N, C-alpha and C positions, 0 to 999 in steps of 0.2 A: 273088193272093188265097190265103189259107191253106186247106188241105183241111179236110174234116170231121174232127174228132178226138173220141175219147170223153173225156169230162171225169172220168170215174171209172176206177178200176183194173178193167178188163173184159177177159175172155178172148175177144177178137174177133181172127179170122185176117185176113190181108191180103185174102183173098177175100171175107170178111164186110164189111170196111171199104170195099172196092171196090164192092160191091153197095150199101151204104148211101150212098155218095159219089154214085153214078149217081142214086139216088132224090132225095137232097138237092138236087143240082144241078138236076134236072129241075123240082122244086117251086119252087126259087128263080127260075128263069127263068119258069115258068108264072105265078107270083104276083107277079113284079116285085120280089123282095126282094133287098136287098143281103146278100151271103152272111155278113156279120159283123153284121147288124142284129138286133134283139130278136126279131122274128117267126121269122127263120132259126134262131136259137139255141133257141127253144122247140121248133121243129120237129125240129131235130137231137136234142134230148133226147127227144122223142116217138118218133122213128124208132128210136132206140137201145133204148129200153124196149119198144117193140112187137117189134122184132126179137129182143131176148132173151126175150120172152115166147112166141116161136115162129113169129111171122109173118116168114118169111124169103123170100117171094116178092116180087120187084121190083113186080109189077103190083099185088099186094094192099097193099104198103107205099105205092104212089102213091095208091091209093084211100084208104087210112087218112090219109095226109098231106093230101089234098084235103079230106076230111071234117073233119079237125082244123082246117084253115084257115077253112073255112065256119063252124065253131062260133066260132072266135075273132073272126070278123067280125061275127057276130050278137050277140056279147057284148060288143063295143066300144061305149064311150059315143058317142053322136052329137053 
């Protein structure tokens, strides 16, 4: 599987990307997402945006990712 990658030209260090990758991987496992699926892609974008906005804590990123997943679930057509 391909690692998480920024889709835009961003100034993220290897340490930044490793932190984001760990959170992304944990969310994919918890949520049962394929890493290359649409929910995972949405979360990758959300995580990068949140990180760049200043949320650099792995714990807080996990909380934000879980909340985002819950909002998406609630907004999905049944």
